[in-house]
C-alpha positions in Angstrom: -6.8 9.8 22.8 -6.5 6.6 20.9 -9.9 5.0 20.1 -10.1 1.3 20.9 -12.3 -1.3 19.0 -13.0 -4.5 20.9 -15.2 -6.0 18.3 -16.6 -5.0 14.9 -19.3 -6.0 12.4 -19.1 -4.5 8.9 -22.0 -3.6 6.6 -21.6 -1.7 3.3 -24.2 0.8 4.6 -21.5 2.0 7.0 -19.6 3.5 4.1 -22.3 6.1 3.9 -21.2 7.8 0.7 -24.0 10.5 0.9 -22.7 11.7 4.2 -19.0 12.0 3.3 -17.1 15.2 3.1 -15.3 16.5 0.0 -11.6 15.5 0.0 -9.3 12.5 0.3 -8.8 10.0 3.1 -6.0 7.5 3.4 -6.5 4.4 5.6 -3.7 2.3 7.1 -3.7 -1.2 8.7 -0.6 -1.6 10.7 1.1 -4.5 12.5 4.6 -3.8 13.8 5.3 -1.1 11.2 7.7 1.0 13.3 10.6 0.7 10.7 9.1 3.2 8.2 5.8 4.2 9.8 6.9 7.8 10.5 8.4 8.2 7.1 5.2 7.0 5.5 2.9 9.3 7.5 5.1 12.4 7.2 5.6 11.9 3.4 1.9 11.6 2.7 0.0 13.6 5.3 0.3 17.0 3.6 -1.5 15.6 0.5 -4.6 14.2 2.3 -7.4 15.6 4.4 -6.8 12.8 6.9 -5.0 9.6 7.6 -6.8 6.9 9.6 -4.2 4.7 11.1 -5.6 1.4 12.6 -3.1 -0.9 14.3 -3.3 -4.4 15.5 -1.1 -6.8 17.5 1.9 -4.5 17.7 4.8 -5.4 19.9 7.2 -2.7 18.5 7.1 1.1 18.8 4.1 1.5 16.5 1.7 2.7 19.2 4.2 5.2 20.5 5.0 6.6 17.1 1.3 7.0 16.3 0.5 8.6 19.6 3.4 11.1 19.1 2.4 12.0 15.6 -1.3 12.3 16.5 -0.3 14.9 19.0 1.5 16.8 16.3 -1.0 16.5 13.5 -4.3 16.5 15.5 -7.4 15.4 13.7 -5.6 14.9 10.4 -4.1 11.7 11.9 -6.8 9.6 13.6 -5.4 6.6 15.4 -7.4 3.5 16.3 -6.4 0.3 18.2 -8.2 -2.7 16.7 -8.1 -5.2 19.5 -9.3 -8.6 18.0 -6.5 -10.9 17.0 -6.4 -10.8 13.1 -5.2 -13.8 11.2 -2.5 -12.8 8.7 -2.9 -13.2 4.9 -1.7 -16.6 3.7 -2.4 -18.4 7.0 -4.8 -21.3 7.6 -6.6 -19.1 10.1 -7.3 -16.5 7.4 -8.5 -19.1 4.9 -10.9 -20.7 7.3 -12.2 -17.7 9.2 -15.5 -16.3 8.0 -15.0 -12.8 6.5 -17.6 -11.4 8.8 -15.6 -12.3 11.9 -13.8 -9.6 13.8 -10.7 -11.8 13.5 -10.8 -11.8 9.7 -8.4 -9.6 7.7 -11.5 -8.6 5.6 -13.4 -7.2 8.6 -10.2 -5.4 9.8 -9.6 -3.8 6.4 -13.3 -2.8 6.1 -13.3 -1.3 9.6 -10.4 1.0 8.6 -12.1 2.0 5.3 -15.4 2.7 7.1 -13.8 5.0 9.5 -12.7 7.4 6.8 -14.8 10.5 6.4 -14.1 11.8 2.9 -15.5 11.1 -0.5 -12.3 9.6 -2.0 -10.1 7.0 -0.2 -6.9 5.2 -0.7 -5.2 2.3 1.1 -1.8 3.3 2.5 0.8 0.8 3.8 3.3 1.5 6.5 6.2 1.0 4.1 5.3 3.5 1.4 7.7 6.4 1.0 5.8 9.0 -1.1 7.1 10.6 -4.3 5.6 14.0 -3.5 5.2 15.6 -7.0 3.6 12.5 -8.6 1.3 11.9 -5.6 0.4 15.5 -5.3 -0.6 15.6 -9.0 -3.1 12.8 -8.5 -4.7 14.4 -5.4 -5.0 17.7 -7.2 -6.9 16.0 -10.0 -9.3 14.6 -7.4 -9.8 18.0 -5.7 -10.4 19.8 -9.0 -12.9 17.2 -10.3 -10.6 16.1 -13.1 -10.3 12.6 -11.8 -12.9 10.3 -13.2 -14.9 8.8 -10.3 -15.8 5.8 -12.4 -12.2 4.7 -12.2 -10.0 3.0 -9.7 -6.8 5.1 -10.2 -4.2 2.5 -9.6 -0.6 3.3 -8.8 2.7 1.4 -8.2 6.1 1.7 -6.6 9.5 0.1 -7.2 10.5 -2.5 -4.6 13.8 -1.4 -2.9 16.2 -4.0 -1.5 19.8 -4.2 -0.4 22.2 -6.9 -1.6 24.5 -8.8 0.7 27.1 -6.0 0.3 24.6 -3.4 1.4 24.1 -1.8 -2.0 20.6 -0.4 -2.6 18.7 -1.3 -5.7 15.5 -2.7 -7.2 14.6 -6.3 -6.2 15.1 -8.3 -9.4 13.0 -11.2 -8.1 10.0 -8.9 -7.4 10.6 -5.4 -8.8 7.1 -3.9 -8.7 4.6 -3.2 -5.9 1.1 -2.5 -7.0 -0.5 -4.4 -9.9 -4.0 -3.0 -9.7 -4.7 -3.8 -6.1 -4.3 -0.3 -4.8 -5.7 3.0 -6.0 -7.7 6.1 -5.4 -11.5 5.6 -5.5 -14.7 7.4 -4.8 -16.2 5.5 -1.9 -19.5 3.7 -2.7 -21.5 1.0 -0.9 -20.0 -1.5 -3.3 -16.4 -0.6 -2.8 -15.1 -2.7 0.1 -13.0 -5.8 0.9 -14.0 -9.4 0.4 -12.5 -12.8 1.2 -10.0 -14.8 -0.9 -8.5 -17.8 0.9 -5.1 -16.3 0.2 -5.7 -12.7 1.2 -8.2 -9.9 1.3 -9.5 -8.7 -2.1 -10.9 -5.3 -3.0 -14.3 -5.4 -4.6 -14.4 -2.3 -6.7 -18.0 -2.5 -7.9 -18.4 -1.0 -11.4 -15.1 0.9 -11.2 -12.7 0.1 -14.0 -9.0 0.2 -13.3 -6.7 2.8 -14.9 -3.0 3.3 -14.2 -2.4 6.7 -12.7 1.4 6.7 -12.0 4.4 5.7 -9.9 3.6 7.4 -6.6 5.9 5.8 -4.0 9.0 3.7 -3.2 8.1 0.4 -1.5 10.3 -0.3 1.5 8.9 -3.6 2.5 12.0 -5.7 1.7 14.1 -3.3 3.8 12.2 -4.0 7.0 13.5 -6.1 9.8 12.7 -9.7 8.8 12.8 -8.8 5.2 9.1 -7.7 5.3 7.8 -11.2 6.2 7.8 -11.0 10.0 4.0 -10.5 10.3 2.9 -13.5 8.3 3.5 -16.0 11.2 5.4 -18.3 8.8 6.6 -20.6 11.6 3.0 -21.6 12.2 2.1 -21.5 8.5 5.0 -23.1 6.6 2.8 -23.7 3.6 1.9 -20.0 3.2 2.4 -18.4 -0.2 4.5 -15.8 1.7 6.9 -18.5 2.9 7.6 -19.3 -0.7 8.0 -15.7 -1.6 10.4 -15.2 1.4 12.5 -18.0 0.1 12.5 -16.6 -3.4 13.6 -13.2 -2.1 16.5 -14.7 -0.1 18.5 -15.0 -3.3 17.3 -11.8 -5.0 19.7 -9.7 -6.9 19.4 -6.0 -7.5 18.8 -3.9 -10.6 19.5 -0.3 -11.3 16.8 1.8 -13.0 18.0 1.1 -16.5 17.9 -2.6 -15.9 14.4 -2.4 -14.5 13.2 -0.4 -17.5 14.7 -2.8 -19.9 13.4 -5.9 -18.1 9.9 -4.5 -17.7 9.5 -3.0 -21.2 6.4 -4.6 -22.8 7.2 -6.6 -25.9 5.0 -7.2 -28.9 3.1 -10.1 -27.3 2.3 -8.1 -24.2 1.2 -5.1 -26.2 -1.1 -7.3 -28.3 -2.5 -9.0 -25.3 -3.1 -5.6 -23.7 -5.6 -4.8 -26.4 -8.0 -7.5 -25.2 -7.1 -8.1 -21.6 -7.7 -5.4 -19.0 -5.2 -6.6 -16.4 -2.5 -6.8 -19.1 -3.4 -3.4 -20.3 -3.0 -2.0 -16.8 0.5 -3.6 -16.3 1.7 -2.6 -19.7 0.7 1.0 -19.1 2.5 0.9 -15.8 5.7 -0.5 -17.3 5.7 1.9 -20.2 5.4 4.8 -17.7 8.7 3.8 -16.1 10.9 5.8 -18.5 8.9 9.0 -17.8 8.9 8.4 -14.0 12.5 7.3 -13.6 14.8 8.3 -16.4 17.9 7.9 -14.2 20.3 5.0 -14.3 21.2 5.0 -10.6 18.5 4.1 -8.0 20.0 6.5 -5.6 19.9 9.3 -8.1 16.2 8.5 -8.8 15.5 8.7 -5.1 17.4 12.0 -4.8 15.5 13.5 -7.7 12.0 12.3 -6.6 12.1 12.0 -2.8 14.4 14.5 -1.0 15.4 13.3 2.4 15.0 9.6 1.7 18.5 8.9 3.0 17.6 10.1 6.5 14.6 7.6 6.7 16.6 4.6 5.4 19.6 5.3 7.6 17.3 5.8 10.6 15.8 2.4 10.2 19.0 0.4 9.5 
């Protein structure tokens, strides 16, 4: 049975770190994610102790997909329907709504996090196609105690896109998803989401960020509407996501060798990385590209890292 939440008030005490079970929880916030939702869940669920999937304002097949998969996976997939209308990131409603409001993206995200039951957590989007070996290595380090619980173990994924001829590649205008905003963390009372007028922001307390690896392929730009359908851009033409949509409209594609070459840190970036933590993280991420994806062809990189990817992409197009 799908749990329904009619209203919600978040307090950091609800994270209850002392009461959590050993293991790893993933939490999802979903609005009209049917394109790749099943691929995301199936490619991740074997790695985790549970996935908490919280959906809001869905008019597509998302509820049906979640209900069917919950019947298959049982308590490892816990489904929640969050009923309050949530203002999208980049909207005037988000900017002006108090973060404590049930209609705030911040409260919605914190609700999903607070419903997890395990000591470690990770945010999972409905358009992440897992790279099983890399992802599994990270989770094994957590389970064996090798992962430092003083770190936010950040990870990234290449942004896939198709050009006008239908060829699959990396989005040259925005090639990388994950710049320190997502990662595995030990849940504490000071690890939760806060308000930024542009979007939600993860407050990581004393955790320092460290790049852990390339763990997924990001399918956002392959979605219907180019991945921008949920931002309500007609009502928010000044949104930063409207500008990004326009930028992506003319995006070209790269193969893996072009991405490696374009993202390789030069001397200035390497020097800056010695004194700037954010630059250090991005430089480590980009230097890891050659190890993660030595191939030239994007399709070959997908074949080598994520068997079965063709079925998911063809099913959604």
